[in-house]
MOPAC internal coordinates of N, CA, C and O (Angstrom, degrees):
PM7 1SCF
backbone

  N    0.0000 0     0.00 0     0.00 0    0    0    0
  C    1.4454 1     0.00 0     0.00 0    1    0    0
  C    1.5277 1   110.89 1     0.00 0    2    1    0
  O    1.2310 1   120.83 1   146.07 1    3    2    1
  N    1.3362 1   116.02 1   -33.93 1    3    2    1
  C    1.4616 1   120.14 1  -179.63 1    5    3    2
  C    1.5356 1   110.86 1   -64.42 1    6    5    3
  O    1.2310 1   120.46 1   140.14 1    7    6    5
  N    1.3256 1   116.73 1   -39.86 1    7    6    5
  C    1.4632 1   120.28 1  -179.73 1    9    7    6
  C    1.5294 1   110.97 1   -64.75 1   10    9    7
  O    1.2310 1   120.17 1   140.66 1   11   10    9
  N    1.3179 1   117.29 1   -39.34 1   11   10    9
  C    1.4609 1   120.50 1   178.50 1   13   11   10
  C    1.5222 1   110.74 1   -66.76 1   14   13   11
  O    1.2310 1   120.12 1   142.97 1   15   14   13
  N    1.3245 1   117.37 1   -37.03 1   15   14   13
  C    1.4571 1   121.14 1   178.11 1   17   15   14
  C    1.5244 1   110.96 1   -67.77 1   18   17   15
  O    1.2310 1   120.37 1   141.45 1   19   18   17
  N    1.3089 1   116.90 1   -38.55 1   19   18   17
  C    1.4679 1   120.35 1   176.86 1   21   19   18
  C    1.5230 1   110.49 1   -66.54 1   22   21   19
  O    1.2310 1   120.14 1   138.67 1   23   22   21
  N    1.3269 1   117.33 1   -41.33 1   23   22   21
  C    1.4655 1   120.72 1   177.24 1   25   23   22
  C    1.5248 1   110.98 1   -62.50 1   26   25   23
  O    1.2310 1   119.96 1   137.04 1   27   26   25
  N    1.3219 1   117.69 1   -42.96 1   27   26   25
  C    1.4642 1   121.00 1   177.68 1   29   27   26
  C    1.5229 1   110.65 1   -62.86 1   30   29   27
  O    1.2310 1   120.04 1   142.72 1   31   30   29
  N    1.3143 1   117.53 1   -37.28 1   31   30   29
  C    1.4628 1   121.43 1   177.56 1   33   31   30
  C    1.5215 1   111.11 1   -65.02 1   34   33   31
  O    1.2310 1   120.43 1   137.04 1   35   34   33
  N    1.3192 1   116.78 1   -42.96 1   35   34   33
  C    1.4720 1   120.28 1   178.34 1   37   35   34
  C    1.5228 1   110.42 1   -62.72 1   38   37   35
  O    1.2310 1   120.23 1   137.17 1   39   38   37
  N    1.3246 1   117.16 1   -42.83 1   39   38   37
  C    1.4689 1   120.34 1   178.14 1   41   39   38
  C    1.5233 1   111.53 1   -63.48 1   42   41   39
  O    1.2310 1   120.06 1   138.45 1   43   42   41
  N    1.3224 1   117.48 1   -41.55 1   43   42   41
  C    1.4618 1   120.99 1   179.38 1   45   43   42
  C    1.5228 1   111.16 1   -64.59 1   46   45   43
  O    1.2310 1   120.19 1   136.53 1   47   46   45
  N    1.3068 1   117.24 1   -43.47 1   47   46   45
  C    1.4584 1   119.73 1   179.69 1   49   47   46
  C    1.5244 1   111.72 1   -68.81 1   50   49   47
  O    1.2310 1   119.83 1   145.60 1   51   50   49
  N    1.3235 1   117.92 1   -34.40 1   51   50   49
  C    1.4638 1   120.54 1   174.84 1   53   51   50
  C    1.5224 1   110.43 1   -65.46 1   54   53   51
  O    1.2310 1   120.31 1   140.87 1   55   54   53
  N    1.3114 1   117.01 1   -39.13 1   55   54   53
  C    1.4641 1   120.99 1   176.68 1   57   55   54
  C    1.5244 1   110.85 1   -65.37 1   58   57   55
  O    1.2310 1   119.81 1   141.23 1   59   58   57
  N    1.3318 1   117.96 1   -38.77 1   59   58   57
  C    1.4586 1   121.54 1   177.13 1   61   59   58
  C    1.5324 1   110.98 1   -63.87 1   62   61   59
  O    1.2310 1   120.45 1   139.04 1   63   62   61
  N    1.3301 1   116.74 1   -40.96 1   63   62   61
  C    1.4675 1   120.41 1   177.71 1   65   63   62
  C    1.5319 1   109.96 1   -64.19 1   66   65   63
  O    1.2310 1   120.41 1   137.62 1   67   66   65
  N    1.3173 1   116.81 1   -42.38 1   67   66   65
  C    1.4618 1   120.39 1   178.26 1   69   67   66
  C    1.5280 1   110.91 1   -61.66 1   70   69   67
  O    1.2310 1   120.30 1   135.84 1   71   70   69
  N    1.3110 1   117.04 1   -44.16 1   71   70   69
  C    1.4676 1   120.29 1   177.86 1   73   71   70
  C    1.5224 1   111.17 1   -61.11 1   74   73   71
  O    1.2310 1   120.04 1   138.49 1   75   74   73
  N    1.3147 1   117.54 1   -41.51 1   75   74   73
  C    1.4626 1   120.78 1   179.14 1   77   75   74
  C    1.5188 1   111.68 1   -66.83 1   78   77   75
  O    1.2310 1   120.20 1   144.03 1   79   78   77
  N    1.3306 1   117.23 1   -35.97 1   79   78   77
  C    1.4602 1   120.19 1  -177.88 1   81   79   78
  C    1.5223 1   112.62 1   -72.21 1   82   81   79
  O    1.2310 1   119.87 1   145.44 1   83   82   81
  N    1.3072 1   117.86 1   -34.56 1   83   82   81
  C    1.4630 1   119.54 1  -176.52 1   85   83   82
  C    1.5203 1   113.14 1   -94.34 1   86   85   83
  O    1.2310 1   119.62 1  -178.44 1   87   86   85
  N    1.3217 1   118.33 1     1.56 1   87   86   85
  C    1.4582 1   119.93 1  -177.80 1   89   87   86
  C    1.5224 1   111.68 1   -61.85 1   90   89   87
  O    1.2310 1   119.87 1   140.94 1   91   90   89
  N    1.3124 1   117.86 1   -39.06 1   91   90   89
  C    1.4597 1   120.74 1   179.35 1   93   91   90
  C    1.5140 1   112.43 1   -66.13 1   94   93   91
  O    1.2310 1   120.32 1   146.94 1   95   94   93
  N    1.3210 1   116.99 1   -33.06 1   95   94   93
  C    1.4558 1   120.08 1   178.56 1   97   95   94
  C    1.5239 1   111.75 1   -73.51 1   98   97   95
  O    1.2310 1   120.56 1   146.56 1   99   98   97
  N    1.3199 1   116.53 1   -33.44 1   99   98   97
  C    1.4545 1   120.43 1  -177.28 1  101   99   98
  C    1.5178 1   111.78 1   -79.70 1  102  101   99
  O    1.2310 1   119.97 1   135.38 1  103  102  101
  N    1.3135 1   117.66 1   -44.62 1  103  102  101
  C    1.4503 1   120.88 1  -172.91 1  105  103  102
  C    1.5202 1   113.74 1  -100.17 1  106  105  103
  O    1.2310 1   119.43 1   177.33 1  107  106  105
  N    1.3133 1   118.69 1    -2.67 1  107  106  105
  C    1.4540 1   122.19 1   176.55 1  109  107  106
  C    1.5216 1   112.63 1    77.48 1  110  109  107
  O    1.2310 1   121.34 1   -18.42 1  111  110  109
  N    1.3049 1   115.04 1   161.58 1  111  110  109
  C    1.4545 1   119.93 1   176.92 1  113  111  110
  C    1.5159 1   114.75 1    82.63 1  114  113  111
  O    1.2310 1   119.49 1  -165.58 1  115  114  113
  N    1.3026 1   118.58 1    14.42 1  115  114  113
  C    1.4555 1   121.68 1   178.23 1  117  115  114
  C    1.5163 1   112.68 1    83.87 1  118  117  115
  O    1.2310 1   120.33 1    13.42 1  119  118  117
  N    1.3448 1   116.97 1  -166.58 1  119  118  117
  C    1.4592 1   120.85 1  -176.22 1  121  119  118
  C    1.5363 1   113.68 1   -60.78 1  122  121  119
  O    1.2310 1   120.25 1   155.71 1  123  122  121
  N    1.3247 1   117.12 1   -24.29 1  123  122  121
  C    1.4510 1   119.22 1   178.95 1  125  123  122
  C    1.5202 1   111.06 1   -93.19 1  126  125  123
  O    1.2310 1   120.17 1  -152.49 1  127  126  125
  N    1.3338 1   117.28 1    27.51 1  127  126  125
  C    1.4612 1   125.30 1  -176.54 1  129  127  126
  C    1.5090 1   114.86 1   -57.29 1  130  129  127
  O    1.2310 1   119.71 1    39.33 1  131  130  129
  N    1.2812 1   118.16 1  -140.67 1  131  130  129
  C    1.4626 1   127.34 1  -174.60 1  133  131  130
  C    1.5190 1   110.42 1    87.05 1  134  133  131
  O    1.2310 1   120.50 1  -147.55 1  135  134  133
  N    1.3260 1   116.65 1    32.45 1  135  134  133
  C    1.4509 1   121.28 1   175.91 1  137  135  134
  C    1.5199 1   111.05 1   -96.78 1  138  137  135
  O    1.2310 1   119.64 1  -164.88 1  139  138  137
  N    1.3050 1   118.30 1    15.12 1  139  138  137
  C    1.4557 1   122.76 1  -177.36 1  141  139  138
  C    1.5125 1   112.32 1   -87.53 1  142  141  139
  O    1.2310 1   121.59 1    16.48 1  143  142  141
  N    1.3054 1   114.56 1  -163.52 1  143  142  141
  C    1.4539 1   122.30 1   177.78 1  145  143  142
  C    1.5300 1   109.24 1   -59.70 1  146  145  143
  O    1.2310 1   119.49 1   -47.30 1  147  146  145
  N    1.3251 1   118.57 1   132.70 1  147  146  145
  C    1.4670 1   120.21 1  -178.18 1  149  147  146
  C    1.5353 1   113.62 1   -58.94 1  150  149  147
  O    1.2310 1   119.78 1   146.07 1  151  150  149
  N    1.3280 1   118.03 1   -33.93 1  151  150  149
  C    1.4612 1   119.85 1   178.37 1  153  151  150
  C    1.5252 1   110.48 1   -67.19 1  154  153  151
  O    1.2310 1   120.16 1   139.91 1  155  154  153
  N    1.3249 1   117.30 1   -40.09 1  155  154  153
  C    1.4624 1   120.78 1   178.65 1  157  155  154
  C    1.5263 1   110.92 1   -66.52 1  158  157  155
  O    1.2310 1   120.83 1   139.99 1  159  158  157
  N    1.3176 1   116.01 1   -40.01 1  159  158  157
  C    1.4626 1   120.05 1   178.29 1  161  159  158
  C    1.5322 1   110.43 1   -64.50 1  162  161  159
  O    1.2310 1   120.20 1   138.16 1  163  162  161
  N    1.3305 1   117.21 1   -41.84 1  163  162  161
  C    1.4646 1   120.71 1   179.08 1  165  163  162
  C    1.5208 1   111.11 1   -64.14 1  166  165  163
  O    1.2310 1   119.87 1   138.14 1  167  166  165
  N    1.3233 1   117.84 1   -41.86 1  167  166  165
  C    1.4628 1   120.51 1   178.03 1  169  167  166
  C    1.5241 1   111.33 1   -65.92 1  170  169  167
  O    1.2310 1   120.11 1   141.94 1  171  170  169
  N    1.3134 1   117.39 1   -38.06 1  171  170  169
  C    1.4580 1   120.56 1   178.83 1  173  171  170
  C    1.5275 1   110.01 1   -65.00 1  174  173  171
  O    1.2310 1   120.34 1   135.98 1  175  174  173
  N    1.3271 1   116.95 1   -44.02 1  175  174  173
  C    1.4682 1   120.52 1   178.76 1  177  175  174
  C    1.5263 1   110.25 1   -63.99 1  178  177  175
  O    1.2310 1   120.23 1   139.67 1  179  178  177
  N    1.3337 1   117.16 1   -40.33 1  179  178  177
  C    1.4537 1   121.46 1   177.38 1  181  179  178
  C    1.5295 1   110.65 1   -61.46 1  182  181  179
  O    1.2310 1   120.20 1   138.11 1  183  182  181
  N    1.3213 1   117.23 1   -41.89 1  183  182  181
  C    1.4608 1   121.23 1   178.45 1  185  183  182
  C    1.5187 1   112.26 1   -65.50 1  186  185  183
  O    1.2310 1   120.56 1   137.49 1  187  186  185
  N    1.3207 1   116.54 1   -42.51 1  187  186  185
  C    1.4647 1   120.49 1   179.14 1  189  187  186
  C    1.5294 1   110.62 1   -65.21 1  190  189  187
  O    1.2310 1   120.36 1   136.73 1  191  190  189
  N    1.3140 1   116.91 1   -43.27 1  191  190  189
  C    1.4647 1   120.52 1   178.32 1  193  191  190
  C    1.5335 1   110.61 1   -64.19 1  194  193  191
  O    1.2310 1   120.54 1   142.86 1  195  194  193
  N    1.3165 1   116.58 1   -37.14 1  195  194  193
  C    1.4619 1   120.10 1   177.82 1  197  195  194
  C    1.5149 1   112.54 1   -65.23 1  198  197  195
  O    1.2310 1   120.75 1   142.94 1  199  198  197
  N    1.3356 1   116.16 1   -37.06 1  199  198  197
  C    1.4688 1   120.09 1   178.81 1  201  199  198
  C    1.5237 1   111.54 1   -66.08 1  202  201  199
  O    1.2310 1   120.24 1   153.20 1  203  202  201
  N    1.3080 1   117.15 1   -26.80 1  203  202  201
  C    1.4579 1   120.61 1   179.73 1  205  203  202
  C    1.5274 1   111.05 1   -90.39 1  206  205  203
  O    1.2310 1   120.14 1   142.43 1  207  206  205
  N    1.3289 1   117.34 1   -37.57 1  207  206  205
  C    1.4657 1   121.03 1  -176.31 1  209  207  206
  C    1.5272 1   113.17 1   -77.64 1  210  209  207
  O    1.2310 1   119.91 1   150.32 1  211  210  209
  N    1.3250 1   117.77 1   -29.68 1  211  210  209
  C    1.4680 1   120.17 1  -176.44 1  213  211  210
  C    1.5291 1   113.12 1   -62.41 1  214  213  211
  O    1.2310 1   118.46 1   133.82 1  215  214  213
  N    1.3426 1   120.54 1   -46.18 1  215  214  213
  C    1.4706 1   118.44 1   177.59 1  217  215  214
  C    1.5250 1   112.90 1   -65.23 1  218  217  215
  O    1.2310 1   120.71 1   146.08 1  219  218  217
  N    1.3284 1   116.26 1   -33.92 1  219  218  217
  C    1.4611 1   119.24 1   177.61 1  221  219  218
  C    1.5304 1   109.47 1   -62.92 1  222  221  219
  O    1.2310 1   120.98 1   134.34 1  223  222  221
  N    1.3247 1   115.72 1   -45.66 1  223  222  221
  C    1.4661 1   119.84 1   177.55 1  225  223  222
  C    1.5256 1   111.03 1   -62.21 1  226  225  223
  O    1.2310 1   120.48 1   142.19 1  227  226  225
  N    1.3225 1   116.69 1   -37.81 1  227  226  225
  C    1.4588 1   120.23 1   178.68 1  229  227  226
  C    1.5134 1   112.74 1   -62.08 1  230  229  227
  O    1.2310 1   120.31 1   136.66 1  231  230  229
  N    1.3239 1   117.02 1   -43.34 1  231  230  229
  C    1.4609 1   119.75 1   179.44 1  233  231  230
  C    1.5268 1   111.93 1   -71.86 1  234  233  231
  O    1.2310 1   120.45 1   146.85 1  235  234  233
  N    1.3377 1   116.74 1   -33.15 1  235  234  233
  C    1.4645 1   119.39 1   176.45 1  237  235  234
  C    1.5255 1   109.83 1   -65.30 1  238  237  235
  O    1.2310 1   120.41 1   135.49 1  239  238  237
  N    1.3307 1   116.82 1   -44.51 1  239  238  237
  C    1.4607 1   119.87 1   178.70 1  241  239  238
  C    1.5274 1   111.27 1   -64.63 1  242  241  239
  O    1.2310 1   120.34 1   143.29 1  243  242  241
  N    1.3297 1   116.95 1   -36.71 1  243  242  241
  C    1.4679 1   119.69 1   177.37 1  245  243  242
  C    1.5234 1   110.59 1   -64.62 1  246  245  243
  O    1.2310 1   120.36 1   141.38 1  247  246  245
  N    1.3263 1   116.91 1   -38.62 1  247  246  245
  C    1.4658 1   120.47 1   178.80 1  249  247  246
  C    1.5231 1   111.32 1   -66.32 1  250  249  247
  O    1.2310 1   120.76 1   152.84 1  251  250  249
  N    1.3071 1   116.15 1   -27.16 1  251  250  249
  C    1.4741 1   120.50 1   178.41 1  253  251  250
  C    1.5242 1   111.90 1   -93.31 1  254  253  251
  O    1.2310 1   120.89 1  -160.35 1  255  254  253
  N    1.3149 1   115.91 1    19.65 1  255  254  253
  C    1.4637 1   124.57 1   175.50 1  257  255  254
  C    1.5264 1   113.21 1    62.93 1  258  257  255
  O    1.2310 1   120.93 1  -142.29 1  259  258  257
  N    1.3026 1   115.83 1    37.71 1  259  258  257
  C    1.4636 1   122.05 1   172.83 1  261  259  258
  C    1.5340 1   107.65 1  -126.60 1  262  261  259
  O    1.2310 1   121.10 1  -118.35 1  263  262  261
  N    1.3201 1   115.50 1    61.65 1  263  262  261
  C    1.4609 1   121.94 1  -172.69 1  265  263  262
  C    1.5288 1   112.33 1   -63.33 1  266  265  263
  O    1.2310 1   119.46 1   142.20 1  267  266  265
  N    1.3079 1   118.63 1   -37.80 1  267  266  265
  C    1.4615 1   121.37 1   179.56 1  269  267  266
  C    1.5152 1   111.75 1   -62.87 1  270  269  267
  O    1.2310 1   120.74 1   134.54 1  271  270  269
  N    1.3213 1   116.18 1   -45.46 1  271  270  269
  C    1.4645 1   120.14 1   177.50 1  273  271  270
  C    1.5261 1   110.71 1   -67.35 1  274  273  271
  O    1.2310 1   120.47 1   146.15 1  275  274  273
  N    1.3303 1   116.71 1   -33.85 1  275  274  273
  C    1.4614 1   120.25 1   177.78 1  277  275  274
  C    1.5152 1   112.01 1   -64.67 1  278  277  275
  O    1.2310 1   120.94 1   138.54 1  279  278  277
  N    1.3343 1   115.81 1   -41.46 1  279  278  277
  C    1.4580 1   119.66 1   177.63 1  281  279  278
  C    1.5262 1   110.39 1   -64.80 1  282  281  279
  O    1.2310 1   120.60 1   138.41 1  283  282  281
  N    1.3107 1   116.47 1   -41.59 1  283  282  281
  C    1.4646 1   120.06 1   178.00 1  285  283  282
  C    1.5269 1   111.12 1   -62.37 1  286  285  283
  O    1.2310 1   120.35 1   136.62 1  287  286  285
  N    1.3209 1   116.94 1   -43.38 1  287  286  285
  C    1.4659 1   120.73 1   179.31 1  289  287  286
  C    1.5266 1   111.07 1   -63.00 1  290  289  287
  O    1.2310 1   120.42 1   138.97 1  291  290  289
  N    1.3280 1   116.81 1   -41.03 1  291  290  289
  C    1.4675 1   120.20 1  -178.69 1  293  291  290
  C    1.5239 1   112.12 1   -72.17 1  294  293  291
  O    1.2310 1   120.04 1   154.09 1  295  294  293
  N    1.3195 1   117.53 1   -25.91 1  295  294  293
  C    1.4674 1   120.69 1  -177.18 1  297  295  294
  C    1.5237 1   113.60 1   -87.50 1  298  297  295
  O    1.2310 1   119.52 1   169.00 1  299  298  297
  N    1.3094 1   118.52 1   -11.00 1  299  298  297
  C    1.4742 1   120.68 1  -175.62 1  301  299  298
  C    1.5379 1   112.95 1   -58.16 1  302  301  299
  O    1.2310 1   117.95 1   132.12 1  303  302  301
  N    1.3420 1   121.50 1   -47.88 1  303  302  301
  C    1.4740 1   118.91 1   180.00 1  305  303  302
  C    1.5337 1   113.16 1   -61.95 1  306  305  303
  O    1.2310 1   120.16 1   140.74 1  307  306  305
  N    1.3213 1   117.30 1   -39.26 1  307  306  305
  C    1.4617 1   119.85 1   179.21 1  309  307  306
  C    1.5244 1   111.14 1   -66.96 1  310  309  307
  O    1.2310 1   120.55 1   138.74 1  311  310  309
  N    1.3270 1   116.56 1   -41.26 1  311  310  309
  C    1.4620 1   119.98 1   177.63 1  313  311  310
  C    1.5160 1   111.41 1   -66.62 1  314  313  311
  O    1.2310 1   120.07 1   139.56 1  315  314  313
  N    1.3066 1   117.47 1   -40.44 1  315  314  313
  C    1.4684 1   120.64 1   178.12 1  317  315  314
  C    1.5282 1   110.38 1   -65.09 1  318  317  315
  O    1.2310 1   119.90 1   140.57 1  319  318  317
  N    1.3206 1   117.80 1   -39.43 1  319  318  317
  C    1.4501 1   120.83 1   177.14 1  321  319  318
  C    1.5230 1   111.81 1   -64.29 1  322  321  319
  O    1.2310 1   120.55 1   139.23 1  323  322  321
  N    1.3168 1   116.55 1   -40.77 1  323  322  321
  C    1.4659 1   120.40 1   178.01 1  325  323  322
  C    1.5217 1   110.97 1   -64.81 1  326  325  323
  O    1.2310 1   120.15 1   139.00 1  327  326  325
  N    1.3215 1   117.31 1   -41.00 1  327  326  325
  C    1.4584 1   120.69 1   177.11 1  329  327  326
  C    1.5278 1   111.39 1   -66.92 1  330  329  327
  O    1.2310 1   120.54 1   144.64 1  331  330  329
  N    1.3200 1   116.58 1   -35.36 1  331  330  329
  C    1.4610 1   121.26 1  -178.96 1  333  331  330
  C    1.5270 1   111.56 1   -64.88 1  334  333  331
  O    1.2310 1   120.57 1   139.55 1  335  334  333
  N    1.3493 1   116.52 1   -40.45 1  335  334  333
  C    1.4650 1   117.95 1  -179.21 1  337  335  334
  C    1.5189 1   112.25 1   -87.09 1  338  337  335
  O    1.2310 1   120.27 1   174.84 1  339  338  337
  N    1.3162 1   117.09 1    -5.16 1  339  338  337
  C    1.4579 1   120.30 1   171.66 1  341  339  338
  C    1.5065 1   115.97 1    93.01 1  342  341  339
  O    1.2310 1   120.01 1  -155.08 1  343  342  341
  N    1.3082 1   117.58 1    24.92 1  343  342  341
  C    1.4655 1   119.81 1   178.34 1  345  343  342
  C    1.5170 1   108.89 1   -79.91 1  346  345  343
  O    1.2310 1   120.10 1   180.00 1  347  346  345

């Protein structure tokens, strides 16, 4: 279970890096962008925060002996990203 949680964490952090790298292309103005629609910017920030908070929640749940729920919590951003692109 620990290996799956670590893999989910790596996927979440890779997704966070991808979101940070393409933010300038999406919102304009380069890497320091966010000049787009305020709703889009808020959703992007929510997604980035979720990619960082989900693995933390997963490890906290694992420490409290709820490893299955921790894995599910850590996998949510990756699963949502896969559903978003249509896999």
